[in-house]
C-alpha positions in Angstrom: 101.9 103.4 91.6 100.7 100.1 90.4 100.5 99.6 86.6 97.9 97.8 84.6 99.2 94.8 82.7 99.4 96.5 79.4 101.4 99.4 80.9 103.8 96.9 82.5 104.2 95.0 79.3 105.0 98.3 77.5 107.9 98.8 79.9 109.1 95.2 79.3 108.9 95.7 75.6 110.9 98.9 75.8 113.6 97.0 77.8 113.8 94.4 75.0 111.9 91.6 76.7 109.5 89.8 74.4 105.8 90.1 75.1 102.8 88.5 73.3 101.3 90.2 70.3 98.1 92.0 71.4 95.9 95.0 71.3 94.2 97.1 74.0 90.4 97.4 73.5 88.4 100.0 75.3 85.0 99.6 73.6 83.2 96.7 72.0 83.2 98.7 68.7 87.0 98.5 68.7 87.1 94.7 68.6 87.9 94.9 64.9 91.4 96.1 65.8 92.0 92.9 67.6 93.3 91.1 64.6 95.1 87.9 64.6 94.5 84.2 64.3 92.5 82.3 66.8 92.6 81.2 69.6 93.1 84.4 71.5 92.9 85.4 75.2 90.9 88.3 76.5 92.3 89.8 79.8 90.4 92.3 81.9 92.7 95.2 82.9 92.4 95.6 86.7 95.0 96.2 89.4 93.8 93.5 91.8 95.3 90.1 91.8 93.4 86.9 91.2 91.5 88.0 88.1 91.8 84.6 86.5 89.9 82.8 89.2 87.4 85.7 89.2 86.6 85.2 85.5 88.7 88.1 84.2 90.7 86.0 81.7 88.8 84.2 78.9 89.9 82.2 76.0 88.1 82.6 72.7 88.2 80.6 69.5 86.1 82.7 67.1 85.2 86.3 66.3 81.7 85.7 67.8 83.3 84.5 71.1 85.7 87.4 71.1 82.9 90.0 70.8 80.9 88.3 73.6 83.9 88.2 75.9 84.8 91.8 75.3 81.2 93.0 75.8 80.8 91.0 79.0 84.0 92.2 80.5 84.0 95.9 79.6 82.0 97.9 82.1 81.8 95.0 84.5 83.0 95.0 88.1 85.8 92.6 88.8 87.4 92.2 92.2 85.8 95.6 93.2 87.2 97.4 90.2 85.4 98.7 87.1 86.9 97.1 83.9 87.6 100.0 81.5 89.8 98.1 79.0 90.7 94.6 78.0 93.9 93.2 76.5 93.4 90.8 73.6 96.5 88.7 73.0 97.7 85.7 71.1 97.7 82.4 72.9 101.3 81.2 73.4 102.3 77.6 72.8 103.6 76.9 76.3 106.3 74.4 76.9 107.5 75.6 80.3 106.6 78.3 82.8 108.9 80.2 85.1 108.4 82.9 87.8 110.8 85.9 88.0 110.5 89.1 89.9 112.8 92.0 90.8 111.9 93.7 94.1 113.5 96.1 96.5 114.5 94.2 99.6 114.0 96.7 102.4 115.8 94.6 105.0 118.9 94.4 103.0 118.6 97.8 101.4 119.1 96.6 97.9 117.3 95.1 94.9 116.8 91.4 94.8 115.7 88.8 92.1 113.2 86.1 92.9 113.1 83.1 90.7 111.2 79.8 90.5 111.4 77.1 87.9 107.5 76.9 88.1 105.2 79.8 87.2 101.5 80.4 87.4 99.0 80.9 90.3 100.1 80.5 93.9 103.7 79.6 93.2 104.8 81.2 96.4 103.1 78.3 98.3 103.7 75.4 95.9 107.2 76.3 94.6 108.7 79.1 96.8 111.1 81.2 94.6 114.8 81.5 95.3 116.2 84.9 96.2 119.4 86.5 94.8 120.6 90.0 95.1 120.7 92.1 92.0 124.3 92.4 90.9 126.6 91.6 88.0 126.5 87.9 88.8 122.8 87.4 89.3 122.2 86.3 85.7 124.8 83.6 86.0 123.5 82.3 89.3 119.9 82.1 88.2 120.6 80.5 84.9 122.3 77.6 86.7 118.8 76.6 87.9 117.6 75.8 84.3 118.8 73.5 81.6 121.9 74.4 79.6 120.0 75.2 76.4 118.0 77.9 78.3 120.7 79.6 80.2 121.9 82.1 77.7 118.5 83.5 76.9 117.4 83.5 80.5 120.5 85.3 81.6 119.8 88.0 79.0 116.2 88.4 80.3 117.4 88.8 83.9 119.9 91.4 82.9 117.3 93.4 80.9 114.8 93.1 83.8 117.3 94.4 86.3 118.1 97.3 84.0 114.4 98.1 83.6 113.9 97.9 87.4 116.6 100.6 88.0 115.9 102.7 84.9 112.2 102.9 85.5 112.5 103.6 89.2 110.3 100.5 90.0 109.5 99.0 93.3 108.6 95.7 91.7 108.7 94.1 88.2 107.2 90.6 88.2 106.8 88.3 85.2 104.5 85.4 86.1 104.6 83.4 84.1 107.7 83.8 82.0 106.9 81.3 79.2 109.2 79.2 77.2 107.3 78.5 74.1 107.4 75.2 72.1 109.7 76.9 69.6 112.2 77.9 72.3 111.3 81.6 72.8 111.1 83.3 76.2 108.0 85.5 76.4 106.5 87.5 79.3 102.9 86.3 79.4 102.0 88.6 82.2 103.5 91.7 83.9 103.0 93.2 87.4 104.8 96.5 87.8 104.8 99.0 90.6 106.6 102.3 90.2 108.1 104.5 93.0 105.9 107.6 93.2 108.7 109.6 94.8 110.6 109.3 91.5 107.9 110.9 89.4 110.0 114.1 88.9 112.4 112.0 86.8 109.7 110.6 84.6 107.5 113.2 82.9 106.1 110.4 80.8 104.2 109.0 83.8 101.8 111.9 83.5 100.4 110.2 80.4 99.4 107.1 82.3 95.7 106.5 83.2 94.6 108.1 86.4 94.1 105.6 89.2 93.5 105.3 92.9 94.6 102.7 95.4 91.2 101.2 94.8 92.0 100.4 91.2 89.6 102.8 89.6 89.6 106.3 88.2 89.4 109.1 90.7 86.0 110.6 91.6 85.3 114.3 91.4 85.9 114.6 95.1 89.2 112.8 94.9 90.3 115.2 92.2 89.2 118.2 94.2 91.2 117.0 97.2 94.3 116.4 95.1 94.3 120.0 94.1 94.4 121.3 97.7 98.1 121.0 98.2 98.9 122.9 95.0 99.4 126.6 94.8 101.0 129.2 97.1 100.5 127.1 100.3 102.0 123.9 98.8 105.0 124.2 101.1 103.1 123.8 104.4 101.6 120.6 105.5 99.4 118.2 103.5 95.6 118.1 103.3 94.9 116.3 100.0 94.6 112.7 101.0 91.0 111.7 100.3 89.7 108.3 99.1 86.0 107.9 98.6 84.0 104.9 99.8 80.4 103.9 99.9 79.6 104.4 103.6 77.9 107.1 105.6 80.4 108.2 108.2 82.6 111.2 107.1 86.2 111.0 108.2 88.7 113.8 109.0 91.8 112.1 110.4 95.2 113.6 111.3 98.3 111.4 111.2 98.7 108.4 108.9 99.6 105.6 111.3 96.8 106.4 113.8 94.4 106.8 110.9 94.7 103.2 109.9 94.1 102.0 113.4 91.1 104.3 113.7 89.6 103.0 110.5 89.8 99.5 112.0 88.1 100.7 115.1 85.3 102.3 113.2 84.7 99.1 111.2 84.8 97.1 114.4 82.1 99.4 115.9 79.8 98.8 113.0 80.6 102.0 111.1 80.7 102.3 107.3 83.3 104.9 106.3 82.2 107.3 103.5 85.9 108.1 102.9 89.4 108.0 104.1 91.1 111.4 104.6 94.1 112.7 106.4 95.9 115.9 107.0 99.3 116.4 108.7 102.4 118.5 108.9 100.6 121.5 110.4 98.6 122.6 107.3 97.1 126.1 107.3 93.5 126.7 108.1 92.6 127.2 104.4 93.8 123.8 103.4 92.0 122.0 106.1 88.8 123.9 105.3 89.1 122.8 101.7 89.5 119.1 102.7 86.6 119.4 105.1 84.4 120.8 102.3 85.2 117.8 100.2 84.4 115.4 103.0 81.1 117.2 103.9 80.0 117.4 100.3 79.2 113.7 100.0 75.5 113.0 100.1 74.1 110.5 102.6 76.4 111.2 105.6 75.0 110.3 109.0 78.0 111.2 111.1 81.4 112.9 111.1 84.5 111.7 113.0 87.4 114.2 113.5 90.2 112.3 115.1 93.9 112.1 115.6 96.7 111.4 118.1 98.5 113.9 120.2 100.0 116.3 117.7 103.7 117.3 118.0 103.5 120.5 116.0 100.2 120.6 114.1 98.2 123.5 115.6 94.9 122.0 116.9 93.2 125.4 117.0 94.1 126.4 113.5 93.2 123.1 111.9 89.9 122.9 113.8 89.1 126.4 112.8 89.4 125.3 109.2 86.9 122.5 109.8 84.5 125.0 111.5 84.7 127.2 108.3 83.3 124.2 106.3 80.7 123.3 109.0 79.3 126.8 108.9 78.5 126.3 105.2 76.8 123.0 105.8 75.3 123.1 109.3 74.9 119.3 109.4 72.2 117.7 111.5 74.1 114.5 112.1 76.3 113.9 115.1 80.0 114.9 115.2 82.7 113.4 117.5 86.1 115.1 117.9 89.1 113.6 119.5 92.2 115.9 119.2 95.1 116.9 121.5 98.3 118.8 121.0 99.5 122.4 120.6 96.5 124.8 120.9 94.2 122.1 122.1 92.3 124.3 124.7 91.6 127.0 122.1 90.7 124.3 119.6 88.1 122.8 122.0 86.7 126.3 122.6 86.4 126.9 118.8 84.5 123.7 118.3 82.2 124.0 121.2 81.3 127.6 120.4 80.6 126.6 116.9 78.4 123.7 118.1 76.3 126.2 120.2 76.1 128.7 117.4 75.2 126.3 114.6 73.1 123.9 116.6 75.5 121.0 116.1 75.3 117.7 117.9 78.9 117.4 119.0 81.0 115.7 121.6 84.7 116.6 122.2 87.4 114.4 123.7 91.0 115.1 124.4 94.1 112.9 125.2 92.3 111.4 128.3 90.2 109.3 125.9 91.7 106.7 123.6 91.1 107.5 119.9 89.6 104.1 119.1 87.1 104.4 121.9 85.5 107.5 120.3 84.6 105.4 117.3 82.1 103.6 119.5 80.8 106.9 120.9 80.0 108.1 117.4 78.3 104.9 116.4 76.1 105.0 119.6 75.1 108.6 118.7 74.3 107.6 115.1 72.3 104.6 116.1 70.2 106.7 118.4 69.1 108.8 115.4 65.8 108.2 113.6 66.4 105.8 110.7 65.7 108.5 108.1 68.0 111.2 109.5 70.5 112.1 106.9 71.6 115.0 104.6 68.9 116.1 102.2 66.7 112.9 101.9 65.9 113.9 98.3 69.5 113.1 97.3 71.0 109.7 96.6 74.7 108.8 96.7 74.8 109.4 93.0 73.3 112.8 93.3 75.6 115.7 92.5 75.5 119.5 92.7 78.4 121.9 92.3 82.0 120.9 91.7 81.9 117.7 93.8 78.6 117.0 95.4 75.5 118.5 97.1 75.9 119.4 100.7 72.5 121.0 101.3 70.8 120.1 104.6 67.2 119.0 105.0 
């Protein structure tokens, strides 16, 4: 889980690492809370990198400039993310900038410290950081790279940062830049923190963090509905809760994570626009797959559905496809459907899908292991492109239309 800057700085502050004085602002009416002397800096809180170049960091020298900057940033879209808050901070008197990060080195199987005597944008290219393994000597080793009067304070910050990395179950904690001010203080001017989701059971406090998705925004109603699928009495068997909503018109029901990524590339290469990413695996029961399929099919504006996966090892093809048919019976879509599945129960799975197609009047093509997964992306796009331009779910709906818990799935 990637953290917003203000959340990362809260971790640094708890660890004893100095951060700038500042306040989080979520509405233009709350600007009054952003007290302090000018100049100030207003920083959009987004998860994507490169916000400075994109206009997401603005210096202000008066109350009027502050109000304008906050109003312009809040609610805007920056690097594909909706800006829901801004961090208003003091401007630091910078004498020197450094780069420091603690990461988990997967090759070595242990944490490592990256350090550069230059901080700021694109330092990886201009001043590649040195790498040291995180141990009891790392503070001493890194401090040797700076002037003698800086060594003691820098050594302390490295030790605190290492403790925070371990204690917070982080995958990365980056300070860029770590500023040495003109009065000799070290201050973390920015913070990039990623936490290990698998350690959430040790951190009940994480539940208080803002909801977010990998797209750097709050979850949609459909994403929330999908998250709930793996809860309850069937939680122990398989997963069917992975759903990320996009703006396209091709519904996706994938099985298997690695193959899913290759298939998304194939769909894009074939000219398709995915309406979502979804994936089920681990032999989930019929009920779970049906619930996921209902979420996928509920999105207005779909013009095709792609059900695809590699050759399964132990996921039952017949049971999972039966779950998808349960959802199709409720929707009876008019758009084309392409299925590519193989594995245990594949013959019965094909029979279930083809019988449903005849019964429900579906436009469906079914492929097995004899056809590469990525090839079927082109098949679906050919079928979609042969449709009349106005063929879609209920033409009275727009992508913002909504009915029921997570979308309208009525057919025209």
